[in-house]
C-alpha positions in Angstrom: 88.5 90.7 136.0 91.9 90.5 137.6 93.1 88.2 134.8 92.0 90.6 132.2 93.8 93.6 134.1 97.0 91.5 134.4 96.9 90.8 130.6 96.4 94.3 129.8 99.5 95.3 132.0 101.7 92.6 130.3 100.7 93.9 126.8 101.6 97.5 127.9 104.8 96.4 129.3 105.6 94.4 126.2 104.7 97.3 123.8 106.7 99.9 125.9 109.8 97.3 125.9 109.2 97.1 121.9 109.2 100.8 121.6 112.5 101.0 123.3 114.2 98.4 121.5 113.0 100.2 118.3 114.5 103.3 119.4 117.9 101.6 120.4 117.8 100.0 117.0 117.2 103.5 115.3 120.0 105.0 117.5 122.3 102.3 116.5 121.5 103.2 112.7 122.3 106.8 113.3 125.3 106.2 115.2 126.7 104.0 112.1 125.3 106.8 109.7 127.3 109.5 111.6 130.5 107.3 111.7 130.1 106.7 108.0 129.7 110.4 107.4 132.6 111.2 109.2 134.7 108.5 107.3 133.7 110.3 103.8 136.1 113.2 105.0 138.8 110.6 106.1 138.4 108.7 102.7 138.3 112.1 100.9 134.9 111.0 99.4 133.1 114.1 98.6 130.5 112.3 96.5 129.2 110.1 99.2 129.6 113.1 101.7 127.0 115.2 99.5 124.8 112.1 99.3 124.4 112.0 103.0 123.1 115.6 103.3 119.3 116.3 102.7 118.3 118.7 100.0 116.9 121.2 102.5 120.0 121.0 104.9 120.9 123.9 107.0 124.5 124.1 107.8 125.0 126.7 110.8 128.1 128.3 110.0 129.0 132.1 110.5 126.3 132.4 107.9 123.9 129.6 107.6 124.6 127.5 104.6 121.3 126.3 102.8 121.5 123.2 100.7 124.2 120.9 99.7 125.8 123.0 97.1 126.4 125.8 99.6 127.7 123.2 102.1 130.2 121.9 99.6 131.3 125.3 98.3 132.4 125.8 101.9 133.6 122.3 102.8 135.4 121.6 99.6 138.5 122.9 100.9 138.5 120.1 103.6 138.5 117.4 101.1 141.2 118.9 98.9 144.3 117.9 100.8 145.7 114.3 101.0 144.7 114.1 104.7 141.7 115.3 106.6 142.2 118.4 108.7 140.1 117.1 111.4 137.6 114.1 112.4 134.7 113.6 114.5 132.9 110.9 116.3 129.3 110.4 117.9 129.5 110.5 121.6 125.7 110.7 122.3 122.8 109.7 119.9 119.2 110.2 120.7 116.3 109.4 118.6 112.9 111.2 118.9 109.9 109.2 119.9 108.3 109.2 116.5 111.6 107.8 115.0 111.9 110.4 112.2 114.6 112.7 113.7 117.6 112.1 115.6 120.5 114.2 117.2 124.1 113.2 117.2 126.7 115.1 119.0 130.3 114.4 120.0 134.0 115.7 119.8 135.9 117.1 116.9 139.7 116.2 116.8 142.6 117.7 115.1 144.9 115.3 113.1 147.2 114.8 116.3 144.0 113.7 118.1 143.6 116.8 120.4 139.9 117.6 121.0 139.2 121.0 119.3 135.6 121.2 119.2 132.1 119.6 119.2 129.7 119.0 116.6 126.0 118.6 116.8 123.8 116.9 113.8 120.3 116.4 113.4 119.2 113.5 111.3 116.0 112.8 109.3 114.9 109.4 108.6 113.7 109.4 105.0 110.7 107.3 103.5 113.4 105.0 102.1 114.6 104.3 105.9 117.9 106.2 105.0 118.9 108.8 107.4 120.0 112.2 105.9 121.5 115.2 107.7 119.3 118.1 108.0 120.9 120.6 110.5 124.8 120.7 111.4 126.6 123.0 113.9 130.1 122.9 115.0 131.7 124.9 117.7 135.2 125.1 119.3 136.0 123.3 122.4 135.6 125.3 125.5 137.7 125.5 128.6 134.7 125.1 131.0 137.0 124.9 134.2 138.2 128.3 133.3 134.8 130.0 133.3 132.9 131.3 136.3 129.1 131.0 136.7 127.1 134.2 136.4 126.0 135.6 139.6 122.4 135.8 140.4 121.6 139.1 142.2 118.4 137.8 143.9 120.3 134.8 145.6 121.8 135.5 148.9 125.1 133.9 149.9 124.9 130.6 151.7 126.4 132.0 154.9 124.1 135.4 155.2 121.1 134.1 157.3 
């Protein structure tokens, strides 16, 4: 009985390790895909940029852009000049347990290398195994040090006992 229980524990441990390894492998794929996606802007490769966008993408801008055509209508100006007006790189990549969805987020830089924002992308793994972007959102960098936390009126100051 003890050997059976021990064998079951070993099997569960091996299965958990394999699942974690699979998620790490998928996260590496998403990271590489995000880097390749960013490279399309640097290389001025609008065709590949479009191919990496899912047909049902929602690009969260001032007005949500739905579908690759709407995204490209807005983004074409970023591909028109000889040099990319900004770049980005993944800082954090997380893959959902089922291995079908992933989040990538990181800094956006101006041409001089100054951080000017943060992007967040949601990727979906297609039946082919290829990752396509389904949601994207960029926002300006914040000066978090300049902000003060909101006051909770229910909380008493630490020195008022």
